[in-house]
C-alpha positions, -999 to +999 in steps of 0.1 A: +026+717+314+025+745+299+056+744+278+065+759+250+088+754+223+130+768+226+147+765+192+128+728+193+139+724+230+104+715+251+108+737+283+086+754+307+083+791+306+055+793+329+080+790+354+099+824+339+083+859+350+097+887+329+128+908+349+139+879+370+169+873+379+180+833+373+208+815+378+213+785+355+229+760+369+261+746+345+277+718+355+288+717+316+269+683+310+244+683+281+214+689+303+230+724+318+249+729+285+213+727+266+191+746+293+217+774+295+220+782+256+183+781+247+173+804+279+198+825+266+185+824+228+153+839+242+162+862+274+152+892+260+118+876+246+116+866+280+129+894+299+154+873+321+180+886+338+202+855+331+237+846+353+260+809+345+265+796+380+294+762+387+298+750+416+336+727+418+327+696+441+365+689+446+367+656+427+374+637+400+409+659+400+423+678+364+386+663+351+363+687+369+393+720+363+387+712+329+344+716+335+348+748+354+371+761+321+342+750+296+312+763+314+336+797+319+341+797+286+303+788+276+291+820+297+318+846+284+306+833+246+267+837+259+278+874+275+266+863+308+278+863+346+296+836+361+294+826+396+314+801+403+329+784+438+353+755+450+342+731+481+353+695+495+327+672+491+353+643+506+355+663+540+318+672+541+308+638+532+330+628+558+324+655+588+285+648+583+285+611+581+264+614+545+273+598+511+289+616+485+263+619+465+245+631+496+272+654+508+273+667+470+235+677+464+237+693+498+268+716+488+256+721+453+220+736+470+233+757+498+260+776+477+223+781+450+212+796+487+239+819+493+237+831+456+200+839+464+207+851+499+232+871+489+208+893+460+229+873+434+200+860+417+162+853+425+161+820+416+184+790+401+170+769+370+181+736+370+186+710+343+164+679+364+154+659+327+126+636+323+151+609+323+162+625+359+128+626+374+120+582+361+156+576+373+146+593+409+112+578+411+123+542+403+152+544+431+126+561+457+104+530+450+131+508+455+135+523+490+100+523+495+093+552+492+053+569+503+035+592+477+057+629+489+086+602+482+073+591+443+064+631+438+106+628+436+114+661+413+091+694+420+093+719+394+095+746+417+113+746+453+107+773+475+134+781+501+133+815+521+161+828+498+146+820+465+133+792+442+151+764+427+134+760+394+131+728+374+118+740+337+125+707+318+106+681+332+090+671+308+124+676+287+145+634+274+177+634+275+175+626+237+160+656+227+189+675+249+213+661+224+199+664+192+189+699+204+227+705+209+237+685+181+221+703+151+237+738+167+276+719+171+277+725+206+296+706+222+290+694+260+313+677+288+305+642+300+313+632+334+334+601+338+320+590+371+281+589+357+294+555+343+310+540+372+284+515+390+294+517+426+263+549+426+231+532+429+217+563+405+241+551+380+233+513+380+192+524+375+202+544+350+225+515+334+209+486+335+183+479+356+157+511+332+167+501+304+162+459+313+129+471+323+119+492+292+125+458+274+088+451+289+070+487+285+095+507+260+075+543+272+084+531+311+103+568+317+075+586+305+048+561+332+077+576+360+077+606+352+034+610+349+035+587+382+053+616+397+033+638+388+000+622+405+018+614+434+026+657+437-008+661+431-020+642+456+006+646+478-005+682+482-046+674+487-035+654+511-011+682+528-046+702+528-066+675+544-044+667+572-044+707+578-083+705+584-086+669+600-056+674+627-068+699+648-099+682+654-085+642+658-049+649+671-061+660+709-025+674+728-015+647+759-038+626+779-073+627+793-071+636+831-106+623+858-126+645+864-120+661+828-094+680+809-061+673+795-029+670+811+009+669+792+029+644+797+055+614+786+023+611+754+023+649+728-007+636+711-043+608+717-063+599+697-108+589+699-098+548+686-144+556+678-134+582+656-104+566+646-118+530+636-146+554+614-124+571+594-108+549+563-075+530+565-060+559+536-069+582+560-057+567+593-025+559+581-022+601+566-030+608+600-007+585+624+021+597+596+011+626+601+012+626+641+048+613+635+059+639+618+052+666+645+069+644+673+099+642+643+092+611+637+089+591+603+077+556+607+077+531+579+048+507+564+049+482+588+056+507+619+022+526+606+002+494+604+017+485+641+001+520+649-032+510+633-037+473+645-031+488+683-061+514+676-080+493+662-075+463+680-054+464+705-062+460+743-060+487+771-025+490+787-009+475+754+019+494+742+045+497+714+080+504+712+090+515+677+119+532+652+132+568+656+117+566+696+077+565+688+064+553+717+022+542+713+002+532+740-037+516+742-063+528+770-094+518+768-105+551+745-074+563+731-044+561+710-018+583+729+015+585+712+051+602+720+088+601+718+104+612+749+084+632+777+078+657+759+055+686+773+040+697+735+015+730+741-002+729+708-004+714+679+027+721+650+044+745+677+083+733+673+074+738+636+060+775+635+091+785+655+106+810+630+141+804+609+166+830+612+192+838+583+228+855+592+249+870+569+287+859+580+300+886+593+269+898+609+245+895+633+208+890+643+182+892+668+161+854+678+136+869+700+122+828+693+153+817+713+159+850+733+193+853+720+213+880+695+235+857+676+268+879+661+292+860+637+327+875+624+349+856+600+389+851+595+383+856+563+382+823+534+400+815+503+367+805+486+352+836+472+315+826+487+295+846+499+281+829+526+247+832+551+241+806+579+209+796+594+197+797+630+168+771+628+152+747+661+170+714+662+153+685+641+157+649+639+184+632+622+204+667+632+241+654+637+267+677+653+301+670+663+313+683+694+351+695+700+373+670+705+353+640+697+358+617+669+323+616+648+292+635+645+265+628+675+227+628+667+214+659+682+188+639+701+213+623+720+235+659+731+198+670+744+197+639+761+230+641+779+218+677+790+190+666+804+168+690+786+136+680+782+096+695+780+092+724+768+129+737+765+135+697+747+110+710+721+126+745+710+163+742+710+185+765+689+212+754+663+233+777+637+235+757+604+264+768+577+270+754+541+249+723+559+270+718+588+256+727+622+285+747+637+270+761+669+242+747+696+230+763+726+249+743+757+279+727+743+315+732+728+313+721+687+340+716+663+349+752+652+344+762+619+376+777+599+373+812+604+338+815+617+331+824+654+300+827+668+291+849+698+254+841+713+239+865+740+211+863+755+186+884+755+169+905+790+134+901+793+127+929+776+140+914+741+175+929+742 
C-alpha cells in the first residue's frame, strides 16, 4: 500500500504531496487524534501545511461542547490553524427525511467541501481505519450491495473542490490506541458509539466479535475484500465505457431503418446481448439503468436478463424506480418515462457550477444566471452552493408543504417531459435543494436566490 511508519503508526504517505495544505478532520476521538498527532510530528519532513477542522453536529449537548474544546486545545498545542463550525443535524435530518447518521455524514462532508472551495485547504484527511473499513464492508453486505458497495471506504474521494484522503485504512484501532498510550496522549470517547440503536454500533459491538470467533482475522479479510472490489469496479467501469456505446442503442428501431426517440430510451440487440457472459450482461443492464437514473437490485436485474434471454415479443416488465422494459422480436427496450435521449450519458455530461454566497454564476448549460444574496448567518462557515442537474432520489421541500417531495414527482406535476425533463436545474446548499426551476421552494434563512434566463447570446 506504500505505507510508512509515523512513530509506529502505519499511515499511507503516498497520498500526501509536499506543499499540500491539508486539514485533518478531528472529532477528538482516538483515531482522528492519532492521525493529527502523527502528521503534525512529520509535517516538516512531508512538506505539509497542516490544519485541523472540527464540526460540532449539535448533538450530545455538553459532551459535544467538550469535544470541541478538546480539538481546539489540541490544535493550539500543535501550533495548527483550527477551523470550526456548528450545524443542527437533527433539523437537517428532518428536512431531508434522513437518519441522524446520514445527515451527520452529509453535513460533515459538505463542510469539508466548503473549506476546500473557499481556498482554506487543498484537501481534507479523515481518520478511517481498517476496523471502520471492515464494519462498512459488512454493513454493505448485509444490505445486499453489489461490488461497488463492497468497495466501501475509498482511500481518495475526488470532489470538484478538492480531495478527501483516508491515509489510515491499513491501520487498526488497536494500533491507534497503542500509539496514543505510548505518548501519553488522551482522547475523547463519544457516548453515542455505545448506543446499540445504531446499525454500525451493533455491527461493531455484537456482530463482528461474534464472527471473529469463527475467524480471528475477519477484519483484515473484509478490508482485503474492499480493495479487491474497488479494483474490480474500476475495471468494470472502464469496460462499460468501451462496451456500452457499442451495445446500447438510442430509442427504438423504426420501419424502413433508423431509430426514433420515444418512451424507451435504450435498446439492446438480444442476439448480441445473449452472446455475452452473464457477468457482462448484468453489468450492461445495470449500466443502462444507471443512465436512466435507476439502480435495480439483483432480482430486478435477473428479471431483465430473463426477458432478454427467453422473453416473448410484446412481453413487458414494470420494475422499481420507474424502470420499464419491453421485449420485441429483436430487442430489449429500457426506459423510465417518456424521455427523449439524444445520446448516451447526455444528462451526466451536464456541468455543475459552484456559487459563492454571496455571489453569482452564469450557467450556460442551463441558460441561466444565478445570483445568491446573503442576509448574514451566525455561523462563521464559508458557504458554497452547487448548481447542478437533478438526479434520481433528489427531494425538495416546496413552500408551504409539510414534507419533502421527490423532484421526479414535482416534475410530473409540472408536466415536464422529453428533453426538458432530462436537464432541469436545482441549487444545492449543505445537502439541501434550496432552489429549483419552476417552483417555489421553502426558503433558506438568510439566503435569497435570483435566477435570470439568458438570452440567445448567452448573456
